[in-house]
N, C-alpha and C positions, 0 to 999 in steps of 0.2 A: 611771753604772752602776757597782755595786760590783765589786771585781776577782773573778776566778774562785775564788781562795783563800779571800776572804771569804765568798762565797756558800756554797762547800763548807762552811766551818767553821760558818757560821749554820746550814746544813741540818743538820749532826750535832748540834749544840745543840738545834735544834727537836725532831728525833727524840727526844732525851733527855727533852726536856720532856714531848712527847706520851706517853711511857712512864711518866712519874712520875704515881702515883694523884692523881686530883684529881677535881673536880666533873664536868667534861665527859666524860672518858674512863668514869668510873663511870656516867654517863648514859647512853652508847652501849651499856656492856655490859648494863645492866638492859633497856633498851628492846629490845636485840637479843634477849636471852633471853627475854622476855616475848611478843615479836610476830615474831621472824624476822629474818634478817639483812637481807632488802631494807629494813625499815622502820628497822633500825639504819644502815644506808647513807645513807637518806633523813635520819636525824638528823645523821650526818656532814656531810652536802652542806648543811644548814641551820646547823650549826655553822661551817663554812668560810665560808658566805655572812655570817655575824655577824663573822668575822675581816676580811673584806674592809671592812665597815663601820668596823671599829675601825682599820684600817690607813688609810684614807682620812681619818679623823677625826684621826689623829696628823699624817698629811702636810700636811693643811690648817691645822694648829694648833688644830683644836677640841678635842681631847683635853686640851690644857692649860688651856684656858678651863674645861672641865667639871671637871678635877682641882682648880682652884682654888676651884670653889664647893661648899661643904658641903652646901648644901639639895639640890643637884643629884646628889650622891653618895648622899644619905641617901634621897631620892625613888627613885631607881633601884634601890637595893639593896632596898627594901621592896617594889617591884613584883615584883622577881624571887624574893624570899622567898615572896609571896603565890602566885606562878605554882608555885612548888615545893611549897607547902602543898596547892594545888589538884591537882596531879599525884598527891600522896601519897594524897589523898583517893579520886580516882578509882582508884588502884592498890588500895588497901584494899577498894573495893566493886566491883572488877572481876569480871564473872562468868568462871566456868572455861569454856574452849574446847577440848574435846579433839579432836585430829585422828583421822581413820580411824575414829572411832566406839569407840576404845579407851579404855577408863575405868579408871584405875589403882586406884580404890577397889574394884573387883570388883563393881561394880553390874551387876545383870542384870535382864531382863524390864521391867517398868514403870520400876523405877529406873534402868535403862541408857537407856530412852525418855526419861525425864526429863533425862538428862545430857546425851542428843544434842540435844534441845530447847534445852538451855542452852547448849549448844555453838554452835547455830545462831544463837542471840540474840547471843553473845558475838563471833561472827564478823561478824555485823551491824553490831556496835557498834563493832568495832574502827576506829579512825582510819585513814583512807588515807594513801598515801606522802606526797601534798602537804602533809598536816596534820603529818605526822612532820618533814617538812622544816622547816615553820613552829615546830615545838616546839624543834627544835635551834636555830634562828636565835633565838627569844625568850629560851632558856637562856642563849644566849651574849650577847645584846645587853644582857640585865637584870643581867648580872653586872659592876658597876663595876671590880672588881679586874683583870678582863681588860683594860679600857681603860687603867687605870693602869700595869699590866704592859707594855703596848705602848709607852706612853708612856716608860717607863724603859728598856725592852729594846732596841727597834728602833733607836734614834739611835746606840747604841753601835757599831753597825757599818756606819755611814753616815760617809764621808769627804768633807767639804766640798772637799778638794783634787782630788776626781773629779767635780766638777760640783754641780749643783744637789741639795740634800738631799732635797726632795721626791719626786722621781722614784726615787731610791735607795730610800727608805723604802716605796714602792708595790713595787718588785721585791721587797725583804726580805719584805713582807706575803704576796707572792704565794708565794715560797719557803717561808715558814712555813706556808701554807695547804696545799702540797704535801704538806709533811711531816705535817702534821695529816691529811689525807686518807689517806696510806699507812698511818699507825699506827693511827688510828682505824678506817680501812677493814678492817685485819686483826683488831682487836678486835671489830668487829660480825660478820664472818664466823665466827670463832670461837666467839663466844658464841651467834650464831643457831644454829650447827650443834649446839652443846649444847642450846640451848632446844628444837630439835626433838625430843629425847628428853624433855624436861619436859612438852612439849605433849602426850603420850600417857597422861599421868598427872594425873589431876584433884587429887589430893592434892598433888603436886609443884608444880602450879601454884597452888594456894591458898596454899602456903608461899612460892611466889617472889613472888606478888603482895603479901603481907604485907610479906616482906623489902623489896622495891621501895618500898612506902608508907613504912616506917619509914626506909629510907635517904634518900629525897626529904624527909621531914619532917626528918630531921637536917640534911641539905642547906638547907632552907629557915631552919632555927634559926641555923646556921653563918653564912648570908648575912646574916640580920638582924642579927647581933651583929658583923660585922666592921667594923673601922675602917680608915681611909685609911693 
């Protein structure tokens, strides 16, 4: 078991890392703005579930084996890039779903009815919370840089003099997950509250969907071109 001082220091570093702009917190921000804070929190839970898997891989020594395999690294990063490209495609094609029947484009009459119909179709097509958890988990697990980072980062805070290293790594992984949950949860709630305003405007939603699509596409290209 790591010392209390080590855990406090590790938690502080983990919080700072969570606040540093990156693919995961950007993913949470966009999903929350598009679909609300509940969906954002579901994504956060999925990301944390992915961190559990990464921690277990490091503790069991599987991460070192994976890091040594160029083929595994390349295959995983292209799977992640393909998934992000798929999300980009769906964001760019996402229908507008206006809440409370308010249409920001000033549509009235038949035009407003059409927007409301589109809103109903958008609500029906929106993924459930379980699927959003899955999105977060896939997003995290298909990023090989996260596994490499954990492999390099967690052992620095483990002390062989305090007992077996593997249980210490698992404890550190739980602390990192807690920090991620707090920081990303705050991002999800803030972005979700802001997204409520955007959901009252069809024009704002169209632009948000376009921005999200372009960001996901950019993340896909970035992941596809990353090296170990």
